[in-house]
N, C-alpha and C positions, 0 to 999 in steps of 0.2 A: 740084400739089405737096402740098397739104394732105391729100389722100386717102392719100398715102403716109406722112404723118407719123402715127405711132401712139403706143402706150404708152411707147416708148423715151424720148421727150422727158419724159414724166412720171417715169419711173424716174431719168433724169439729174437732173431738178429735185428729186426726192426726196432724192438723195444729195448735191446741192450745197445743203445746209441749213446752219444755224448750226454744226452739228457738224463739217462739212467745213472751214468757214472757220477754226474753232478749231484742229482737229487739224493742218491744213496750216500755219497760222501758227506754232503752237508748234514744229512740226518745222523750219520755216525759221529762226525766231529761235534755237532751241536748237542746231540741228545744221547750219545752212547748207544746202548742196546734198546733203549726205551721205545723206539718206534718200529722194532722188528715185526710187531703184530700187524702193522699197517701193510707191510710187504706180504705177510702170510695171507691176509685178507685179500690183497690185490691179486695174488696168484690164484686163489680159489675163484675169485670173480672172473679173472681172465680165462681160466680153464672152462668155466661154465658158459660164458658168453661166446668164446671162440668155438666151442664145440657146437653151440646152437648155429652159429654162422656157417660152420663147415657142413653140418647136417643139411641146412637149408640149401647151400650151394650144390651139394650132390643130388638131393632129391628133386630140386626144381631145375637144375642146370642153368640157373640165372644168377645175376648179382643181387645183393640185398636191396639196392635202390629200385631195381626192376620189379622185384616182388612187391615191395611196399607200394610202388606206383600202380601196379595192377590191382592191388587189393583195396586201395582207397577209391571208392566209387564216386563220391561227391566231388564234382569238378573244383569247387572253391577249396574244399579241404585238401584235395590233391595238390593244388598249387601252393597252399600254405606249407604242407608237409615237405614237398620237394624243395621249397624255398629254405626251410629250416635245415634240411639235410645238406643242401648245397652250401649254405652259409656256414654251417658247423664244420663241414669237412674242409672247405676252401680256407676259411679263417684259421682253423686249427692247424692245417697243414702249412699255411704260410708262416705262422709263428714257429711251428716245429722246424720248418726248413731253415729259418734263421738260426735256430739252435743247432741243427745238424751242421750247417756250414760253419757256425761258430766253433763247434767242437773240433772239426777238421782244421780250422784256422789255428786253433791253439796247438794242435798236433804239429802243424808245419812250423809254428813259432818255436816249439821245443826243439825241432830238428835243425832248423836253419837260422834261428835268431829272429829278432823283431825289427830288423832294419827295413825289410820290405813288407811289413805287416799289412799295409794298406792294399797291397795287390793280392794277398792270399785269398780273400773271399772270391775275387774274380777268377783266380786260377782254379779253385775248387768248383765254382759254378761252371767254368768252362769244361772241366773234366766230366762233371755230371751231365752237362748238356750234350757233349759228344757221345757218351755212353747211351743216353736215352734216345738221341737222334738216330744213331745207328740201329738201336733196338737189340743188338747182340751183346748184352752185358752179362750173360749167364756165367761165362768162364771167370770173368773178373769178380763177379759177385761171390763165387766160390772162394776165391783168394781172400776177399775181404771178410767173409764169414770165418775163414780159417784164422785170420789175424785177430778178429774179435774173440774167437774161442781161445786163442793164445793168451790174449789179455785177460780173459775170464779165468783161465787156469792159474795165471799168476796171482789173481786176487784170492782164489781159493787157497793157494799155498801161503800167500801173505797172511790171510786170516788165521791160518794154523800157526804160523811163525809168531804171531803176536800173543800166542798162548792165552786165548780168550777163556773167560770164566764160563764153563758150560752151563752151570745153573743159572747164571745171569742171562745168558742167551735164551734159554728155555723160558725164563720169566718174561723176557722182552717179547718173545714170540707169542706167548699164550695168555699174558695178563695185560690187556689194553690199558694204556695211560696216555693222556695228552698233556705233556709238560707245558709250562708257560711259553708262549710265542712259538709253539710247534705246529699250529694248525695248518699254516701254509706249506710246511714241510710234509705233513701227512697228505695234503691234497696233491702235492708234487709227486710223492711216491705212488699214489693211486693213478695219477694222470700219466706218469711215465710208463706204467705197466699195463693198465687197462686202456689201451689207445683206441678211441672211436674209429679212426681210419683203418685200423687193422681188421676190424669186423667186416668192413666192406671189401677190403683187399682179400681176406681169407675166403669169403664166399665166392668171389670172382675166380681166384686161383684154383680152388678145389674143383670147380666145375670144368676147368681145363684139364686137370690131371686125372680125375676119377669120374667115370661116366655111369656107374651102376650102383644100386642099393647095396650090393654085396661088398662094396668098397668102404661102407660106413665104419666097419670095425677098424680097418687100417687107418682111416682118416682120424678116428677117435684116438687111437694109440699114438699117432704122429703128433696130434695136438697136445695130449697129456704129457708125453715125455719131453717134448721141446719146451713147453711153457714152464713145467716144473723145474727143469734144468736151468732155464733162464732165471727163474725165481731164486734158486739156490745161489747162483752167481751174484744176483743183486744183493742178497743177504750177506754174502761173503764180502762185498764191497763195503757195506755198512759196518760189519765187524772189523775189517781191516782199518777203516777210517776212524773207528773209535779209539785206536791206538795213537792217532795223530794228535799232538798237543793242541788245545783250543787256541784260537786267535791266529793260527798260521795259515788258514785257508782264505786267500783273497782271490785267487784265480783257480781255474780247473787244474792248471799245471802244478799247483801246490800239493795236489793229491799224490804226486810222485813221491812225496815224503813217506807215504804209506807203503811204497814199494822198496824203499831204500834198504830195509833189512834183508831183502832177497837179492836185489840187483846192484846195490851200491850206486855209483855214479851213473850207471847205465839206465837207472830207473827213469830218468827224464826222457831219454831217447825211446825207451820201450813204451812208455806212456804216450809219447808223441805219435809213434807208429800206430798204436792201438786206437787212440782218439781219432787219428786221421782216417783209419780204416772204418771205424764205427760211424764217423761222420759221413764219409762217402757212401757207404752202404745205405744209410738212412736217407741221404740226400737223393738217392735214386727212388727208394720205395715211397716216400711221401708225395712227390709230384705224380708218380705213377698211380697211386691210389686215388688222388684227386681227379685224375683224368678218367679213371674207371667209373668213378661216381658221376661225373658230369656226363659221360657216355651213356650211363643208365638213365639218369634224370631226364636227359633230352631225347632219349630214344634214337641215338645216332647209329647204333650197331657198328661202330667204327673200330678198325684194327689199329695196331701200334703205328702203322705207317700213315694213317689218316691225318690230314692237316689239322682238323678240329681237335683231335685227340692230342696232337703235338702242341697246339696252342695252349691248351689247359696246363700241361706240365711246364711249358715255357713261362707262363704267368707266375705259377707257384715258385719256380726256380728263381725267376727275376726278383720276386718279392723277398725271397730268402737272402739273396745277394744284397738287395737294397737295405734290408734291416741291418745287415752286417757292415755295410760300408758307411752307415750313418754314425759310426763310432760309438755305438751302444755297447756296453760291456757284454760279451758273449754269455757270461754266467747269468746275467739278468734276463736276457732273451730266453735262455734255456728254461729258467724258472717260470717265466711268464707263460711259455708254451705249455708247461706241465699244468699250471693252474687253469689255463684256458680249457685244456682238455678235460680236466677234472670237473669243470662246470658243464661242459658239453655232453659228457658221458651219459647222464640220466636220460636225455632226450633220445639218443641213439639206442640205448638199452631198452627203453619203453617200446620203440618201434620193432626192435628185434624180438622181444618177448611176445608182442602182439601177433606178429606173423608166424612165429614158431608154434603158436597155439591154434592156428587156423587149419581145420581139416581140409578145406578147399586147396590149401597150399601144400601141407605136409602129409596129408593122408594119415596112415597108421604110425607115421614117424613123428607126429606132433609131440610137444613136450609132455612129460609125465608130471605127477604131482610134486615130486621132489625137485625136479628141474625148475618148475614154476615157483615153488617156495623159495629156493635159493635165489632165483632171478628177482623176485619181489624184494627180498632182503637187500640184494645188491643195489637195486634202484633206490630204495629208501635211504640206504647209507650214502649213496652217491649224491642224492638230493640234500641230505643233511650236511655233508662235507662241503658241497658246492655253495649252499646258503651261508655257512660259516665263513667260507673264504671271501665271499662277496662282502659280507659285513666287516670282515677283518680288513680288506682292501679299502673299504670306504671309511674305516676308522671308527665305526660305531660300536665295535665290540673290543673288549680288552684281550 
């Protein structure tokens, strides 16, 4: 069984981080089941795009940025494209890293109190630094994934304990609606699930695990199962959060109220451990993905021990700690990261769709008509939501 488990689990663990818990809880508390459709849409989009990235990684045995770089023949266009990719991933990941460290900080605050809250971001940054510097984080990552799964299970059970209205859930899932002031929350749900950096990370990781075309079926199964399970957990968080009275969510830790029916006073500590685990796991994957992208963009062919590779993740990690030590509310940074990613997504998706259609790259494994149709719909929706969020942020739309 473990031979068949691949990077899909890491991708799911990367998107069930503090940002997902925050976005889903805010969606549930603010709008009940009304935004479940956005999560369904996000899961379909994630499965389609991650499958393309995984297929590309196995067939080409290269990273996504490597393939794009080799396919863009015009030197000026190549510089522009690589610039956009670098900017998108580095900026997105720096914002994400602040959110990841913020989530883990809130976890420590729940466990040990707020007396030493100023030092928590540095402690978490230090742990992530040591794990990345040594390069041997696989065992710890398994422990963190297990903790995130434990938290996920608790949300599934909590969602059932709140005795949700099944008909209302189905309506929320399949009848799209955008209640007043919900557009940024919709963007956040899309941005927390369809994560641009995961597309680059997935393509790089599958090429390390699987080497032949015969592995495509296994990779596809790994992607589908992991991401759909991640989506079910995200929806369970929204459903559980719907039961929390409005006006009581000021920090991520207020979400523990949703767990009280199940764990009583232990909810705060359980939530703290879960958030800390989710934050640390994601604090490792975000800088790592940025380093892989820079590695591809600059053609270094560097390994984990290479100083240039290390410098990239050090910068991302430092920016994350810096964001958190400026006394910005973690919940705000987490939301900002989701919105930023929701805006960056269309660019990355366009590049991925383009390369997945090139016979020179994919041969007989290029996209079929259905994959292209779904891909185009995803890009159009991402563009629409991105534009709405920019107007909303600028205050030019109601």
